[in-house]
All heavy atoms as an XYZ file, in Angstrom:
727
protein
N      13.289     -5.664      7.690
C      13.318     -4.677      6.627
C      12.501     -5.188      5.442
O      12.432     -6.368      5.176
C      14.763     -4.399      6.230
C      14.878     -3.330      5.197
S      16.574     -2.781      5.079
C      16.367     -1.605      3.800
N      11.899     -4.300      4.735
C      11.023     -4.606      3.615
C      11.842     -4.718      2.335
O      12.611     -3.820      2.004
C       9.996     -3.487      3.480
C       8.785     -3.733      2.637
C       7.955     -4.876      3.219
C       7.940     -2.495      2.568
N      11.697     -5.842      1.618
C      12.401     -5.994      0.350
C      11.594     -5.328     -0.749
O      10.368     -5.367     -0.752
C      12.608     -7.479      0.003
O      11.341     -8.129     -0.012
C      13.518     -8.152      1.010
N      12.268     -4.716     -1.675
C      11.614     -3.977     -2.744
C      11.531     -4.857     -3.989
O      12.277     -4.687     -4.945
C      12.373     -2.680     -3.033
C      12.511     -1.740     -1.833
C      13.390     -0.558     -2.167
C      11.146     -1.283     -1.370
N      10.582     -5.797     -3.967
C      10.386     -6.729     -5.069
C       8.933     -6.704     -5.523
O       8.065     -6.174     -4.830
C      10.752     -8.169     -4.647
O       9.869     -8.558     -3.582
C      12.199     -8.268     -4.177
N       8.673     -7.317     -6.664
C       7.296     -7.387     -7.148
C       6.442     -8.233     -6.211
O       5.243     -7.990     -6.083
C       7.226     -7.952     -8.578
O       7.924     -9.189     -8.617
C       7.835     -6.994     -9.576
N       7.059     -9.210     -5.541
C       6.318    -10.023     -4.579
C       5.799     -9.155     -3.428
O       4.661     -9.300     -2.989
C       7.199    -11.151     -4.044
C       6.545    -11.988     -2.996
N       5.462    -12.795     -3.274
C       6.787    -12.127     -1.674
C       5.081    -13.400     -2.162
N       5.864    -13.008     -1.177
N       6.626     -8.239     -2.949
C       6.210     -7.321     -1.881
C       5.073     -6.430     -2.360
O       4.093     -6.212     -1.642
C       7.397     -6.458     -1.419
O       8.457     -7.318     -0.991
C       7.008     -5.535     -0.289
N       5.175     -5.939     -3.588
C       4.103     -5.114     -4.150
C       2.802     -5.904     -4.228
O       1.734     -5.400     -3.877
C       4.501     -4.604     -5.543
C       3.529     -3.671     -6.237
C       3.298     -2.398     -5.419
C       4.009     -3.326     -7.633
N       2.878     -7.165     -4.629
C       1.686     -8.013     -4.712
C       1.091     -8.259     -3.325
O      -0.134     -8.270     -3.162
C       2.029     -9.342     -5.386
C       2.320     -9.190     -6.873
C       2.944    -10.431     -7.488
O       3.198    -11.427     -6.757
O       3.180    -10.403     -8.704
N       1.959     -8.451     -2.306
C       1.459     -8.631     -0.937
C       0.729     -7.388     -0.443
O      -0.313     -7.484      0.208
C       2.627     -8.958      0.014
C       3.065    -10.393     -0.023
C       4.287    -10.665      0.825
C       4.113    -10.384      2.282
N       5.274    -10.788      3.097
N       1.270     -6.219     -0.764
C       0.629     -4.960     -0.371
C      -0.720     -4.795     -1.069
O      -1.708     -4.403     -0.442
C       1.538     -3.778     -0.706
C       2.806     -3.652      0.128
C       3.758     -2.643     -0.494
C       2.479     -3.267      1.551
N      -0.759     -5.124     -2.369
C      -2.018     -5.028     -3.117
C      -3.066     -5.979     -2.545
O      -4.233     -5.618     -2.401
C      -1.782     -5.352     -4.598
C      -0.991     -4.300     -5.327
C      -0.562     -4.757     -6.719
O      -0.756     -5.942     -7.073
O      -0.032     -3.922     -7.460
N      -2.659     -7.203     -2.211
C      -3.576     -8.184     -1.647
C      -4.089     -7.742     -0.273
O      -5.269     -7.888      0.036
C      -2.905     -9.554     -1.549
C      -3.782    -10.699     -1.059
C      -4.958    -10.910     -2.004
C      -2.966    -11.977     -0.961
N      -3.206     -7.171      0.524
C      -3.590     -6.659      1.839
C      -4.635     -5.554      1.696
O      -5.653     -5.553      2.384
C      -2.359     -6.151      2.582
C      -2.571     -5.524      3.945
C      -3.113     -6.550      4.933
C      -1.282     -4.941      4.467
N      -4.394     -4.631      0.778
C      -5.347     -3.549      0.550
C      -6.665     -4.073     -0.002
O      -7.736     -3.623      0.395
C      -4.747     -2.510     -0.403
C      -3.684     -1.615      0.226
C      -2.861     -0.915     -0.842
C      -4.323     -0.604      1.148
N      -6.601     -5.052     -0.901
C      -7.820     -5.633     -1.456
C      -8.631     -6.321     -0.362
O      -9.852     -6.184     -0.299
C      -7.468     -6.630     -2.562
C      -8.671     -7.210     -3.246
C      -8.276     -8.149     -4.367
C      -9.515     -8.737     -5.008
N      -9.189     -9.695     -6.045
N      -7.957     -7.047      0.518
C      -8.640     -7.717      1.624
C      -9.283     -6.712      2.571
O     -10.305     -6.995      3.181
C      -7.664     -8.594      2.399
O      -7.155     -9.610      1.579
N      -8.670     -5.535      2.685
C      -9.202     -4.491      3.561
C     -10.314     -3.694      2.887
O     -10.861     -2.767      3.484
C      -8.077     -3.559      3.989
N     -10.643     -4.038      1.640
C     -11.747     -3.386      0.964
C     -11.349     -2.250      0.038
O     -12.200     -1.522     -0.459
N     -10.058     -2.076     -0.199
C      -9.586     -1.005     -1.068
C      -9.327     -1.542     -2.472
O      -8.984     -2.709     -2.652
C      -8.292     -0.389     -0.523
C      -8.520      0.419      0.730
C      -8.506     -0.183      1.982
C      -8.767      1.775      0.653
C      -8.732      0.551      3.133
C      -8.998      2.525      1.797
C      -8.973      1.906      3.026
O      -9.208      2.638      4.147
N      -9.479     -0.677     -3.446
C      -9.186     -1.027     -4.823
C      -7.960     -0.234     -5.241
O      -7.919      0.992     -5.081
C     -10.375     -0.688     -5.724
C     -10.161     -1.076     -7.150
C     -11.390     -0.811     -7.995
C     -11.111     -1.242     -9.421
N     -12.245     -0.988    -10.295
N      -6.946     -0.927     -5.771
C      -5.717     -0.278     -6.210
C      -5.734     -0.204     -7.728
O      -5.912     -1.214     -8.398
C      -4.472     -1.051     -5.725
C      -3.195     -0.377     -6.209
C      -4.464     -1.174     -4.208
N      -5.580      1.013     -8.246
C      -5.546      1.215     -9.693
C      -4.230      1.872    -10.069
O      -3.721      2.731     -9.346
C      -6.706      2.107    -10.140
C      -8.033      1.475     -9.911
C      -9.232      2.265    -10.346
N      -8.985      3.550    -10.967
C      -9.899      4.497    -11.105
N     -11.121      4.307    -10.658
N      -9.620      5.633    -11.669
N      -3.693      1.467    -11.210
C      -2.457      2.053    -11.725
C      -2.818      2.890    -12.945
O      -3.272      2.372    -13.958
C      -1.455      0.958    -12.105
C      -0.926      0.242    -10.897
C      -1.549     -0.886    -10.409
C       0.181      0.727    -10.229
C      -1.081     -1.530     -9.282
C       0.664      0.095     -9.095
C       0.024     -1.035     -8.635
O       0.499     -1.659     -7.515
N      -2.624      4.193    -12.809
C      -2.966      5.107    -13.888
C      -1.924      6.208    -13.967
O      -1.177      6.438    -13.025
C      -4.349      5.724    -13.647
C      -5.459      4.701    -13.637
C      -6.834      5.317    -13.531
O      -6.948      6.550    -13.677
O      -7.788      4.553    -13.321
N      -1.898      6.856    -15.125
C      -0.978      7.978    -15.238
C      -1.558      9.144    -14.468
O      -2.772      9.291    -14.332
C      -0.723      8.346    -16.689
C      -1.891      8.951    -17.415
C      -1.489      9.317    -18.820
C      -2.638     10.047    -19.496
N      -2.249     10.561    -20.795
N      -0.674      9.920    -13.926
C      -1.137     11.054    -13.156
C      -0.019     12.053    -12.969
O       1.155     11.716    -13.079
N      -0.366     13.262    -12.688
C       0.655     14.269    -12.434
C       0.606     14.702    -10.974
O       0.754     15.857    -10.655
C       0.509     15.456    -13.387
C      -0.889     16.022    -13.394
O      -1.775     15.486    -12.734
N      -1.084     17.098    -14.125
N       0.343     13.725    -10.092
C       0.409     14.014     -8.665
C       1.829     13.758     -8.210
O       2.545     12.950     -8.767
C      -0.605     13.192     -7.858
C      -0.797     11.776     -8.313
C      -0.070     10.746     -7.754
C      -1.727     11.460     -9.304
C      -0.250      9.438     -8.162
C      -1.915     10.163     -9.710
C      -1.168      9.144     -9.147
N       2.253     14.469     -7.198
C       3.655     14.460     -6.807
C       4.078     13.184     -6.083
O       5.209     12.768     -6.181
C       3.960     15.671     -5.930
C       3.739     16.979     -6.665
C       4.520     18.077     -6.030
C       4.251     19.410     -6.655
N       4.446     19.515     -8.064
N       3.180     12.560     -5.355
C       3.529     11.330     -4.661
C       3.295     10.140     -5.581
O       2.764     10.279     -6.674
C       2.679     11.153     -3.390
O       1.306     11.114     -3.770
C       2.931     12.267     -2.397
N       3.660      8.960     -5.134
C       3.492      7.761     -5.938
C       2.081      7.239     -5.930
O       1.692      6.460     -6.781
N       1.258      7.638     -4.941
C      -0.112      7.137     -4.839
C      -0.964      8.150     -4.093
O      -0.450      8.998     -3.377
C      -0.138      5.803     -4.106
N      -2.281      8.024     -4.271
C      -3.187      8.885     -3.514
C      -4.485      8.141     -3.248
O      -4.860      7.237     -3.981
C      -3.450     10.201     -4.236
S      -4.389     10.039     -5.746
N      -5.148      8.533     -2.192
C      -6.443      7.976     -1.810
C      -7.499      8.964     -2.265
O      -7.448     10.141     -1.917
C      -6.492      7.786     -0.296
C      -7.734      7.176      0.305
C      -7.934      5.758     -0.220
C      -7.611      7.130      1.812
N      -8.460      8.500     -3.071
C      -9.444      9.410     -3.646
C     -10.534      9.771     -2.643
O     -11.347      8.931     -2.274
C     -10.088      8.783     -4.885
C      -9.177      8.575     -6.081
C      -9.946      7.949     -7.220
C      -8.570      9.881     -6.524
N     -10.535     10.990     -2.186
C     -11.593     11.585     -1.362
C     -12.227     10.627     -0.358
O     -13.430     10.431     -0.344
C     -12.687     12.164     -2.266
C     -12.254     13.280     -3.202
C     -13.387     13.629     -4.152
C     -11.807     14.491     -2.434
N     -11.427     10.026      0.452
C     -11.873      9.089      1.477
C     -12.699      7.935      0.938
O     -13.439      7.289      1.670
C     -12.655      9.808      2.585
C     -11.751     10.670      3.420
O     -10.592     10.311      3.646
N     -12.235     11.789      3.880
N     -12.607      7.682     -0.363
C     -13.243      6.490     -0.913
C     -12.262      5.339     -0.696
O     -11.203      5.522     -0.129
C     -13.536      6.677     -2.398
O     -12.326      6.789     -3.107
N     -12.599      4.204     -1.155
C     -11.703      3.071     -0.974
C     -10.985      2.754     -2.284
O     -10.804      1.608     -2.647
C     -12.466      1.866     -0.450
C     -12.918      2.079      0.985
C     -13.115      0.790      1.687
C     -13.273      1.044      3.166
N     -12.961     -0.105      3.951
N     -10.605      3.806     -3.006
C      -9.856      3.656     -4.251
C      -8.506      4.339     -4.080
O      -8.429      5.510     -3.718
C     -10.619      4.275     -5.440
C     -11.944      3.552     -5.636
C      -9.774      4.204     -6.708
C     -12.831      4.168     -6.692
N      -7.451      3.595     -4.354
C      -6.095      4.123     -4.286
C      -5.545      4.153     -5.701
O      -5.554      3.135     -6.396
C      -5.203      3.260     -3.375
C      -5.738      3.319     -1.947
C      -3.753      3.720     -3.446
C      -5.083      2.360     -0.997
N      -5.089      5.313     -6.130
C      -4.517      5.459     -7.463
C      -3.011      5.577     -7.321
O      -2.516      6.431     -6.595
C      -5.089      6.696     -8.187
C      -4.479      6.828     -9.574
C      -6.601      6.609     -8.281
N      -2.317      4.695     -8.033
C      -0.857      4.675     -8.011
C      -0.372      5.157     -9.375
O      -0.896      4.753    -10.412
C      -0.326      3.244     -7.737
C       1.190      3.227     -7.710
C      -0.889      2.713     -6.429
N       0.632      5.996     -9.353
C       1.208      6.492    -10.596
C       1.899      5.329    -11.309
O       2.862      4.778    -10.819
C       2.208      7.608    -10.303
C       2.664      8.328    -11.545
O       2.545      7.818    -12.658
N       3.197      9.517    -11.351
N       1.390      4.946    -12.465
C       1.912      3.772    -13.154
C       3.294      4.005    -13.732
O       4.000      3.062    -14.074
C       0.950      3.309    -14.232
C       0.895      4.194    -15.443
C       0.034      3.581    -16.505
N      -0.030      4.473    -17.649
C      -0.947      4.415    -18.564
N      -1.889      3.512    -18.482
N      -0.935      5.254    -19.559
N       3.726      5.257    -13.837
C       5.051      5.550    -14.367
C       6.124      5.574    -13.284
O       7.299      5.720    -13.581
C       5.043      6.875    -15.139
C       4.152      6.838    -16.347
C       3.043      7.649    -16.423
C       4.414      5.964    -17.393
C       2.217      7.613    -17.538
C       3.593      5.908    -18.505
C       2.489      6.743    -18.578
N       5.723      5.426    -12.032
C       6.694      5.363    -10.938
C       7.446      4.040    -11.009
O       6.927      3.041    -11.500
C       5.999      5.451     -9.584
O       5.361      6.684     -9.424
N       8.658      4.050    -10.476
C       9.412      2.792    -10.436
C       8.886      1.909     -9.298
O       8.066      2.341     -8.490
C      10.913      3.048    -10.318
C      11.291      3.801     -9.060
O      10.573      3.767     -8.065
N      12.414      4.478     -9.091
N       9.333      0.675     -9.266
C       8.854     -0.304     -8.288
C       9.044      0.185     -6.856
O       8.145      0.078     -6.027
C       9.574     -1.644     -8.505
C       9.182     -2.780     -7.581
C       7.729     -3.170     -7.797
C      10.083     -3.973     -7.795
N      10.201      0.749     -6.568
C      10.491      1.240     -5.218
C       9.499      2.324     -4.798
O       8.966      2.298     -3.688
C      11.919      1.783     -5.166
C      12.313      2.337     -3.817
C      13.712      2.903     -3.819
O      14.416      2.804     -4.831
O      14.103      3.458     -2.777
N       9.213      3.249     -5.683
C       8.281      4.343     -5.367
C       6.875      3.812     -5.140
O       6.160      4.292     -4.251
C       8.254      5.361     -6.500
O       9.502      5.969     -6.638
N       6.446      2.835     -5.941
C       5.116      2.253     -5.775
C       4.986      1.590     -4.414
O       3.999      1.789     -3.697
C       4.842      1.232     -6.879
C       4.664      1.841     -8.242
C       4.505      0.761     -9.295
C       4.436      1.355    -10.687
N       4.380      0.322    -11.719
N       5.997      0.794     -4.038
C       5.968      0.093     -2.754
C       5.967      1.091     -1.599
O       5.152      0.998     -0.676
C       7.141     -0.889     -2.638
C       6.940     -2.048     -3.610
C       7.302     -1.400     -1.207
C       8.122     -2.989     -3.718
N       6.861      2.060     -1.648
C       6.955      3.034     -0.561
C       5.673      3.857     -0.433
O       5.245      4.165      0.680
C       8.170      3.943     -0.760
C       9.525      3.246     -0.641
C      10.658      4.211     -0.947
C       9.712      2.622      0.715
N       5.051      4.187     -1.561
C       3.805      4.958     -1.519
C       2.682      4.142     -0.879
O       1.928      4.650     -0.045
C       3.416      5.388     -2.932
N       2.567      2.862     -1.250
C       1.521      2.017     -0.667
C       1.763      1.774      0.820
O       0.831      1.779      1.619
C       1.419      0.693     -1.422
C       0.842      0.786     -2.832
C       0.831     -0.583     -3.499
C      -0.549      1.384     -2.826
N       3.020      1.580      1.194
C       3.340      1.376      2.614
C       2.993      2.627      3.406
O       2.408      2.549      4.491
C       4.836      1.008      2.799
C       5.241      1.072      4.258
C       5.109     -0.379      2.242
N       3.312      3.778      2.862
C       3.009      5.033      3.549
C       1.497      5.198      3.748
O       1.042      5.598      4.823
C       3.568      6.198      2.722
C       3.615      7.501      3.463
C       4.333      8.569      2.653
O       5.380      8.291      2.074
O       3.789      9.686      2.607
N       0.717      4.865      2.730
C      -0.738      4.941      2.863
C      -1.247      3.927      3.887
O      -2.116      4.242      4.696
C      -1.412      4.692      1.518
C      -1.532      5.884      0.591
C      -2.080      5.451     -0.764
C      -2.420      6.951      1.190
N      -0.725      2.718      3.845
C      -1.163      1.678      4.791
C      -0.872      2.064      6.231
O      -1.636      1.731      7.132
C      -0.491      0.347      4.468
C      -1.249     -0.560      3.528
C      -0.380     -1.704      3.053
C      -2.499     -1.091      4.184
N       0.215      2.762      6.437
C       0.572      3.171      7.799
C      -0.411      4.203      8.341
O      -0.602      4.308      9.543
C       1.997      3.729      7.826
C       3.030      2.641      7.560
C       4.395      3.188      7.563
N       4.769      3.431      8.952
C       5.984      3.732      9.342
N       6.941      3.827      8.481
N       6.227      3.944     10.612
N      -1.045      4.965      7.448
C      -1.972      6.008      7.878
C      -3.421      5.532      7.946
O      -4.226      6.113      8.659
C      -1.882      7.198      6.922
C      -0.540      7.879      6.939
C      -0.414      8.950      5.872
O      -1.439      9.299      5.261
O       0.709      9.426      5.663
N      -3.757      4.486      7.202
C      -5.137      4.009      7.139
C      -5.521      3.227      8.384
O      -4.694      2.551      8.984
C      -5.333      3.104      5.918
C      -5.228      3.749      4.551
C      -5.294      2.683      3.470
C      -6.350      4.756      4.355
N      -6.790      3.338      8.742
C      -7.348      2.518      9.809
C      -7.973      1.287      9.146
O      -9.032      1.379      8.546
C      -8.401      3.299     10.589
C      -7.846      4.456     11.381
C      -6.900      4.014     12.484
O      -7.144      2.946     13.084
O      -5.921      4.729     12.723
N      -7.293      0.166      9.252
C      -7.738     -1.064      8.592
C      -8.452     -1.950      9.609
O      -7.953     -2.154     10.723
C      -6.534     -1.807      7.975
C      -6.971     -3.112      7.343
C      -5.837     -0.929      6.956
N      -9.611     -2.463      9.233
C     -10.377     -3.369     10.079
C      -9.694     -4.738     10.082
O      -9.623     -5.413      9.060
C     -11.805     -3.490      9.558
C     -12.686     -4.355     10.448
O     -12.231     -4.758     11.535
O     -13.840     -4.610     10.042
N      -9.179     -5.142     11.238
C      -8.444     -6.410     11.350
C      -9.345     -7.621     11.145
O      -8.850     -8.705     10.866
C      -7.729     -6.498     12.706
C      -6.580     -5.541     12.824
N      -5.303     -5.870     12.431
C      -6.531     -4.263     13.255
C      -4.493     -4.839     12.631
N      -5.227     -3.844     13.124
N     -10.649     -7.456     11.278
C     -11.569     -8.577     11.071
C     -11.609     -9.018      9.612
O     -12.005    -10.145      9.317
C     -12.983     -8.199     11.527
C     -13.036     -7.947     13.014
O     -12.328     -8.572     13.793
N     -13.874     -7.003     13.411
N     -11.203     -8.142      8.704
C     -11.212     -8.466      7.283
C      -9.950     -9.197      6.833
O      -9.906     -9.723      5.727
C     -11.357     -7.180      6.454
C     -12.617     -6.353      6.699
C     -12.534     -5.030      5.956
C     -13.848     -7.140      6.279
N      -8.931     -9.228      7.699
C      -7.632     -9.789      7.329
C      -7.396    -11.128      7.988
O      -7.933    -11.414      9.058
C      -6.516     -8.819      7.743
C      -6.646     -7.369      7.274
C      -5.509     -6.540      7.840
C      -6.667     -7.282      5.770
N      -6.542    -11.942      7.363
C      -6.136    -13.188      8.011
C      -4.933    -12.909      8.918
O      -4.411    -11.792      8.964
C      -5.859    -14.302      6.990
C      -4.697    -13.988      6.047
O      -3.804    -13.209      6.418
O      -4.687    -14.549      4.930
N      -4.482    -13.923      9.646
C      -3.419    -13.730     10.637
C      -2.110    -13.250     10.014
O      -1.421    -12.395     10.564
C      -3.178    -15.029     11.412
C      -4.358    -15.376     12.303
O      -5.140    -14.458     12.641
O      -4.510    -16.564     12.653
N      -1.750    -13.800      8.852
C      -0.507    -13.393      8.195
C      -0.573    -11.932      7.759
O       0.411    -11.202      7.874
C      -0.218    -14.277      6.979
C       0.315    -15.642      7.322
C       0.706    -16.380      6.061
C       1.300    -17.731      6.404
N       1.756    -18.434      5.198
N      -1.732    -11.523      7.260
C      -1.878    -10.142      6.820
C      -1.851     -9.175      7.998
O      -1.287     -8.093      7.896
C      -3.175     -9.970      6.026
C      -3.132    -10.645      4.667
C      -4.458    -10.576      3.943
O      -5.514    -10.588      4.569
N      -4.403    -10.516      2.626
N      -2.426     -9.581      9.118
C      -2.381     -8.736     10.321
C      -0.939     -8.570     10.791
O      -0.498     -7.464     11.117
C      -3.263     -9.324     11.443
C      -4.741     -9.235     11.037
C      -3.029     -8.609     12.764
C      -5.681     -9.974     11.961
N      -0.181     -9.667     10.793
C       1.227     -9.605     11.199
C       2.023     -8.719     10.245
O       2.868     -7.925     10.672
C       1.816    -11.010     11.252
N       1.756     -8.845      8.941
C       2.451     -8.038      7.939
C       2.123     -6.556      8.130
O       3.014     -5.698      8.081
C       2.061     -8.513      6.538
C       2.753     -7.811      5.408
C       4.129     -7.718      5.349
C       2.013     -7.231      4.381
C       4.768     -7.074      4.302
C       2.633     -6.590      3.330
C       4.018     -6.510      3.288
N       0.849     -6.249      8.381
C       0.437     -4.868      8.600
C       1.088     -4.293      9.860
O       1.571     -3.159      9.854
C      -1.090     -4.778      8.702
C      -1.682     -3.394      8.919
C      -1.330     -2.463      7.771
C      -3.191     -3.482      9.086
N       1.131     -5.076     10.916
C       1.771     -4.604     12.150
C       3.261     -4.375     11.934
O       3.834     -3.421     12.451
C       1.533     -5.599     13.280
C       0.105     -5.589     13.768
C      -0.184     -6.662     14.803
O       0.553     -7.635     14.921
N      -1.275     -6.481     15.533
N       3.885     -5.239     11.144
C       5.301     -5.067     10.824
C       5.507     -3.764     10.051
O       6.448     -3.023     10.332
C       5.802     -6.245      9.998
C       7.237     -6.111      9.542
C       7.618     -7.150      8.502
O       6.830     -8.022      8.151
N       8.825     -7.051      8.014
N       4.617     -3.481      9.114
C       4.728     -2.248      8.327
C       4.568     -1.010      9.198
O       5.275     -0.021      9.017
C       3.654     -2.216      7.229
C       3.785     -3.195      6.091
C       2.585     -3.087      5.166
C       5.065     -2.971      5.324
N       3.638     -1.064     10.139
C       3.382      0.098     10.991
C       4.496      0.326     12.006
O       4.665      1.435     12.496
C       2.030     -0.045     11.688
C       0.890      0.098     10.713
C      -0.433      0.256     11.396
C      -1.491      0.473     10.338
N      -2.652      1.170     10.815
N       5.257     -0.730     12.326
C       6.311     -0.584     13.326
C       7.660     -0.245     12.709
O       8.504      0.345     13.380
C       6.449     -1.876     14.136
C       5.273     -2.098     15.044
C       5.337     -3.431     15.770
O       6.239     -4.228     15.521
N       4.387     -3.692     16.633
N       7.858     -0.585     11.463
C       9.148     -0.327     10.839
C       9.205      1.079     10.276
O       8.236      1.603      9.772
C       9.429     -1.299      9.669
O       8.271     -1.929      9.269
C      10.511     -2.259      9.955
N      10.379      1.638     10.329
C      10.584      2.954      9.772
C      11.023      2.786      8.316
O      11.834      1.921      8.004
C      11.700      3.657     10.550
C      11.640      5.145     10.507
C      12.659      5.727     11.443
C      12.204      7.113     11.830
N      13.123      7.755     12.720
N      10.473      3.584      7.428
C      10.827      3.476      6.024
C      12.219      4.048      5.801
O      12.552      5.119      6.287
C       9.827      4.241      5.156
C       8.403      3.714      5.177
C       7.527      4.592      4.296
C       8.353      2.299      4.693
N      13.013      3.291      5.046
C      14.367      3.735      4.737
C      14.501      3.862      3.227
O      14.142      2.954      2.492
C      15.404      2.752      5.259
C      15.407      2.643      6.760
C      16.412      1.624      7.241
O      17.045      0.951      6.452
N      16.537      1.513      8.544
N      14.999      4.981      2.796
C      15.183      5.198      1.359
C      16.574      4.814      0.937
O      17.506      4.860      1.630
C      14.917      6.660      0.994
C      13.504      7.139      1.317
C      13.405      8.630      1.035
C      12.477      6.402      0.488
């Protein structure tokens, strides 16, 4: 199970950065906690969301993205596979 801590958020950000994505925290009036801008490699996270919402939004995006495993190290690949296999629980 995924712990909802700042360390987990940092691991998700690092994973996305290694995969070539840029994570930005900005105010927004979008309904979800994060969005991917027009198939670019920029992810905007609602900075007013709580920690749990930020983590769940990034995990949800990571589960849908096709990430090139050649860009990641072994620990990040294992973490990504764990995220894709686990079901999110609220």
